[in-house]
N, C-alpha and C positions, 0 to 999 in steps of 0.2 A: 505492499499500499503505501503510495507515494506520499512527500508530508505535505502541503492542502488539507488534501482529503485526513488523513489524522489529525490537524486542528480542528478543521469542519466542523470532524464529529465529536471531537471532546470536550469544543467548546459551545458548537453543540449541546452537545448532551447537559451539559453544566446551566445554563441559558434556557433551557426547557425545566427542567428543575430549580429555577429563580421565580421563574412565570406561574407553575406548576402548582409550589409553594404562595406565590401570594395569593394562587384564585382561591387556594385550601383557608386559607388565613386575611380572607376580606375583611375590612374594616366596616361595621354595624350600623356606629357609632362615632360624635366625637373623641368619646374617652379613649375606642380602641386607633382613631389615628393621629391621637396628641402620642397616647400613653398605653399600649398594648393593653388596657384595659387596666393595669398596673397588677399582671396577673402574672411575670416575667419569673419565673426561678431563678435565682441570683447565679447559679452556675451557669445557665445557657444565656446569661442576660450578659453574663462577662466575658463570655464567649463573642456576642452579639456586639459587644462594646469592643473588642480587639478589633474585629471586622471593623468596624465604623472605624477604629481609631487606627487600623494599618492600610493610612491610603497606601496612592497608586505612589506619593511620597516615600511610603516604606518601603513598599513591594520594588517598586521600578529605580526609584532614583538615590536612595539614602545609597547604597552599597559602592554607588557609579559614583555619587559624590567621594565618598570616602576611596576608593580604587584611586581617583584621581587627586583628591583631595591629603588623603593623610590624615598624618595625628590631626590638623587644625578641624579637620570635621568629626571629631571626635563629637563635637560637640552637641548636634544630634542626635546620640545615644542618649547621650546625660541629662539631656535639655524633654526630652519626649518621653521617659523615660520616669524623671525625676518627678516630674508635671504629676502624672499618674499618683505619685506619693500624697502631694497636697489635693489633690482631688478626694482620695481619701476620709484624708483624717482632716480637712479645713471645710470643702463645702458639700459632695456628696450625703452624709445622712443630714446635715441640717435643711438643706433640700428637700429632699426629701419627709422627710418632717414636713415642711411648713406646706403641702397639698398639694400645690400645684401644677401644673401642666408644661407651661414654658417660664426661660429666668427674667422673659422681658414685664412678663406677670408679677412675679417675685417684686420687680426688682418698682414697678408698680406700686406695687402692695404694698411695701416693707419701707417705701419712702413717700406715700402715699399721694404721689402724684400721677395724673397724665401726661403731663410734659413729660416727668420719667420714663417715663414705662412706654413714650414715641424714643427717647432720645436709645432707648436698650434697642427697640427695632433697631434704630437705624445704624446702632452701633453695632448690632445684631448679623446684619445685610451686609454692612461692608465688607468684618472679617470673613462671613460667610459666603456669600458671594467671591472673592477673593481667593479664599481656598480652593474652591469646587473647580477655578478656568485649571487648577494642575490635575483635580480627577480626568477634569475629559481631557488634557493633552496628555494624559499617560491612556487613555480609553484612545488615544488618536492614533499613537506610537504600537499598540501593541494591536491595535489591528490591523495599522499602513502595511507592516511589519507581516502579520498570522496569516489575516487571511487576507494578503495581498488585495487593498484596496487602495486606495491614494488614505490621506488623512481624513480627509476631510468627508468621506463616508465614512470612515470605522467609528468618526464622532456622529455622525445622523444611526449607525447602527447598536451606537451606545445610547445614546439619549432614547430612543424610541425600543431597550431593553429594562430601563429605567422609567422610564415614561407606564411601560407595563407592569409593573412590578409597586412604583412605589405610589402613586394615582391609585390602583384599584386597591393597595393594601393595606395605606399611612405604618402610622407605626407597629401594628401590628404586622403585616404583613412583613415590610421592611426587618423585621427582628430576627421573627423564623430567616428569612432567607439571608440575612447576617450570619445566623451560624452556619447554614450552608458554604457562605460563600467561604467564612477565616476555616472549615474542614479544607476546600479545594485549596485555601491560597497559602496555607503551612506546608502541606501535604506538599506541594510547588515548590515553595523555595528550599523544603528542606531536603528533598531526596536527590532533585539537581546539584545541591552542597554535599553533601554525600560521598555522591558518584565523582565529584572533584574532589574530592578533601583521603580520598582516598588514591586517584588517579595521581594523586600531586606528592603527597603523605605515606603512606599508606594506614590512617588516620579513621577509622570511621564517623568521627564527633568531628564536624565542623572543628567548633570552637577551640577543641585540642591540637586537632590539626596544625590548626595558625601558630602554633605555637612548637611545633613539630618538627622534623630534616628535611627538607624537599629532598625524595629521591634523585634528582636530577645535580646536586649541587653536595648532598649530605651536609648540611647546615642549616639553621633554620633557618624558616621558609618565610619569614621575613628581615635575615638577613639578607638571601638573597635578592630579594626584592628590593630592598633595602640597596642593595649594591649594582642591581640592573640600573635602576631610572636612576641614580647622581652621574653612571655611567655615561648614562645618554647624554644628561645633560637640565633633567628632574629635577622642581622639588626635592628633597627630601619626604619620606614616605614618613618617620619617624622621628619626628625634631620638628617646633613648633615653629611653625614662621609670624605666624599674626599674632596682633600682642595682648596680653595678657588681660586686659580693660574688654578688649572685641568680645571675647571669648568669654572673659567670666559674661562679660549684660546678654552677647547672643546666649547663652545659657541661662538664662535665669529671666530673658526675654521668653523661651519655649517652655520654659518651666511654668511661667504662670500662663504665659496662653493657651497651654495644653491644659488648662483647673478654670480655664475663659473659656473655654469656646462653648456654644451652645450645641451644638448637636451632642458634643460626647454627655455637657453636663443631666441634656433631659434623657439621658438611658438610665439614671438609675432615678428616673421617675414612674419608670415602669416598672416596678420590683412593689410585692405586697408593702412593707412593712420598712421601716429605716432600718433596724438590723442588715435587713439583703443586700441596701441600699452599699453601706459599708463591706460589706461581704465582695459584694459584684465587682469592686474595686478590686479588691485584691485574688479574686477570680482573674475580672481581664490586667494584672498585669503576671500571670506568668503563664496566660497566652499569650500576652504581647513578646515575655520573654522568650520564649522559644524563636520570635523571625527577630529577636534583638541580637542575641549573642549568635546566631548565626553570620548576620551582617556583615561585621566585619573580618570572617574571614571568608565570605562568596567574594570582598570588594578587593581583600590580596588575591586573591586565587583568582579574578578576572581581569587586573590588572597584569600578573604574573604571566597569566597563558595567552595575552593577546603581543606584551612582546614576546617570549616565548617565540609567536605564533611568525612574526615580525622577524622577526632576528635569529630561527634552529639555531645558528652555531653558537650564539651570546651576543650581546653587546658591543663586544674588537670584531666581529666578523660583519661583510657585507647584510645588509634588507634583501630578503626576499625584494625578484622584478613585481611588478603589477601583473604583468602576464602570469607570472607561477600564484596569484593569491588565488586559498583558498576558497572552497564554496559560501562560505560563511560571510564570505566581507560582499561580492561580489553581490548577496539578499543582502544584503541593510547602505548598501550602496542605488538601491532604486529609491529607497522610501527617503533621502535625499541623507537620513542621519549620522550617516558617514560616506567622508568626501576623501576622494587622491588630489595633490595638483603635482604635477611633476615639475616642482622649481626650475632643475640642474641639471634635466631632460636626460637623465641618465636611463629614468626606467625601473628605479628602486626606488622601492618605498619608505624613503630616509622618513622614522618615526625616534623625534628627539626636539627635548628640550625646549630652544634655539627658536622664536615662531619663526623668526623670519624663514627658518632651514627647512623646517619641520612641515613635512606634504602631508602628510593623516591628522584629518580631521576626526574624532573622535565625541560625539553629544552621551553625554551624563547619561542622559535615560537608557540605553539601548544597551548596557552592563548587565544586568542579569537579563534580560531575556536574551542575550547572545549568547548569554554563556556555559550553555549548554550545544550552542552549537559549536562552539570555539573550543569545546572539548572533545568533539565530539559523538554527545552522546548520543544513544536512541531515541531514535523519532516522536515514541509516545512520550517522553520528557520533555520534549522541546514543543509538544503539542500543550502538556501539561501546565508547562511553564506560561503558557498566551493566556491560557483557562484562568492562573493564579495572578498574572496580571491585572488581567477585565475583573476577575471576584474584589481583586484588589479595589480596585477606583471605581468599579460602581456599587462599592457597599460602600463604601464615604462619600462619594458623588448623590444617593440617598438622600443619608442620614440630613448630612448637609441642605437639600435640598426639601427635608420633607423639614427643618427649621428654619429655614424663610417662608415655604408655605406657613408654618404656623402662626409664623411673627404676621403674614400678612394677614391672614384669616381670624386669629385671638386675637392678639393683638390688636393692633389695625383695626380690621371690619368690627369684631365681636367689641373690644375694647375703646373706642375710639370714634368709627361711625355710624357704630347701627345697632348700639348694646341690644335690640327687640327684638334681634336675627332667633330665627328659632336653627331649633339644635340640626335637623333635613340639608335648612338654608346655610347653613355655616360650613358644615358638609365638604358643600357644595360648594363653596365659595373656596375651600381648604384645596380640591382638587381642583379648580380652576385654576389656582394662584403657583399650584403645584407643578400645573404643565405650564405653566408662564414661565415660571423660575426653569426649567428642563429649557425653554426655548431660547431663554437670553443666555444660562450657559454653553451653551452648544454649541450659540455667536462667540463668548466669548473667547471658548477652545478654540476655535478656530486661530483666534491671534491676541494668541497670551502671550503674556509681558515678562517669562523668562520660562528655563526649564520649573520643571514638575514642580521637585524640592522644594528650590528660589522660592516659587510660585508661596507657598505653604510654610513658605518660615514667615516671608509680610504677614501672610494672614493670620499667625501668633503675634508677630509685635502688635498687627490692630487691635485683636484680641484681648491680649494685656494691659497694653495702655488704656481701653474702656470695660469690658466689662469684666476683669476678673477683681480692683480694687473695687468697685461698685458694690458683688458678690460678697467680698468679707470686711468692707465697712458696716456694708447691710446683715450680716450677723456677728460682729464679735462690737458692733460699737450701737451704744444709743444716742450717741450723741449725733450724728450724721445727720441732716435730715433733710426734705425735697431739693432746697435753695443747692447745701452743697454736692450734691450725689449727680444735680445737672450739671453745675456748671466741674462741674470733674472730668464725666465722662467726654463734655463736649471739648477739656480743654487738652485732656490727652490723646484723645484720635484725633481733634485738628492738628495736634502739631506733630506728631506721627506721621500722620495723610500728607502735611505739608512736607516733610525731612523728607519721608520719603521719594516725594516728587523732585524734591530740589537733588537730593543724590539722587536718581534716577537718571536725571534730564531732562524728562517729559517736560518741562515745559521749554526747554530749547532747543527740544528735538523735533513739534512737530509733525505729523504725516508716517511717521516709523514705528514698526511691532517689536522694533529688537534694539537693545538697547547694553551699555556696557555701566560698570556703578561708573559711577566719578568719585575721584579723592573724596573721604567722609570730610563732613563740615564739620564737626565739632568731634575736636583729638583724632584717635581715633577706630569712632563710631558708626561701623555701618549701617545702611540703611534694615538689611535684619535684624540688627540689635536693637535698636535704640526703643523699641517695644518695651524694655526696662523703664527707659527714659521715662517713655510716655507714664507710664504707668506710677513712680515717684513722681510725677506733678502732677496725674491724678489727682493722688489718696490727698497731697500738699498742697490743690488749689477746693479739696473739697472739706479738710481738715477749716482752715482759715473760714470760707464765707459759710461753712457751719456754726462755729463758734463766733463769726459774726454778727449771726439773726438768730431767732426764738429755736429755740430746743424743741424738737419732735414731738406731737399730742399724746397724753398719757399712756392710753393705748396701744399706738402703734410701741414705748416704749414696753411697754409688757408682752407684745406680741415677740420682739429681741429676745427678751428673755426667757420666753416659753419655747421659742426655735433650740433652745440651747442651751438651756437645764432643762431634767429632766422632772416634770407635776406625776411624779405615782410611775408604776411599773404599765400603765396602758404609753403612757406619751412617751416612755423609754424605746416601747416598740412599736410606736409609728397607727393603736389603734383609736 
């Protein structure tokens, strides 16, 4: 059976499974559409959270980033996993105890203000739309290679699949679909990693294989890789080149952004009681760790295999000729994500660190997807990776789109514009909002402002600077009032958005869909790290504005107290 047919069969089977689950778990009420009827068991919710969390950025882009960025990009691992500790300890149980459907609803009630709720909706939409761009980009990358269609067609197919199960099933359908998607993506990620680890080191466990001796050199795999990249003039794989300040702020931004992302937080509204919310976060961390412990090994081994492909006799020998390039290179050239330019006219693929002499351009996003082909693994493994990449992108896209549609239908339409809307009308509005959000996300996926993980990092910065501080102050401070919350969210979001736009040069390069980072405008802080600064601005502005105005009403202060301090066994368990 040829590779295309294998891809079609395995990817098609997973799509049929997702749609079948959505039909089986069709949402019949707003409670089921927004929060799956709050009846999802903790382990299953943890698995669904893992799928919701491990997006195209985690599955497709993260290992590619580490493969080419080395030590500096370890911040992605620390930030994205550390954020779940914050979420489990500081937010999830308290928000579940509050008992609402959406993040803006909590902010609106806690800060006794429709304006606060509206600002929260704006912050949620800005962060979620930015995040969903990365997922749709990942869908296009996966489809363009494995189903042999162009990126635009791939995006349209992916959007249609999400439409089929997200609009139909709501949170109930998405939750059970995400459980299936987690199983698909974790199998798809780990099986190729095991094969490649065995090939390169003889160790079947990739995290241990990363620190084992490479068969080709007899020395540790990381040492072998370090020698190759430095011999070819690339920056060191094992040493820090970024500033400590920027790495620290970037890690913090990812951590608090994780804890502030609405599509992740809303998952903890779906469990029966408060204790289940904390348990769900713990299980999610376990399921996420299975992929995150494997990712550094996948990254290093993919980079090593790539270099060995171009320099089969070692970095000191001549590279292969363009005519002798392997089949996998030809396959990825068709997508435009791998390019060769014969700058010196010698017909050889000179893959070196010097930009003016380098002739091979490899998009970060292809490394995980191309890894099985580079390692010459069986066709069914290649097809499985395609299904896994699509599962990762589609699962997170569905969660984000649900968060957007819920904010529009529940918080904007029902909460602001038409409070008397019937449940049937609200459910219809939610489905229409979801369809519109899918259309917008598809358009933006066709014109992304960066590769998947980079775009996602910007979304984390936006969530970190706007939503996370409001949630933290709403739970742990009785003194923060509505004026302070609104001023803080607007200040944090505004300064972060402005910094990102200035740093990216969008104000100065109109009409372009691509850009490169300008020099940092403040010390060494890059746009992807500025969310931590924006969060600090949010906290400071909210504190000073609140202290310069009237205290919150007594009933609101009592509400904050009741969220944090259990009042007997019933309150402690969420009943």
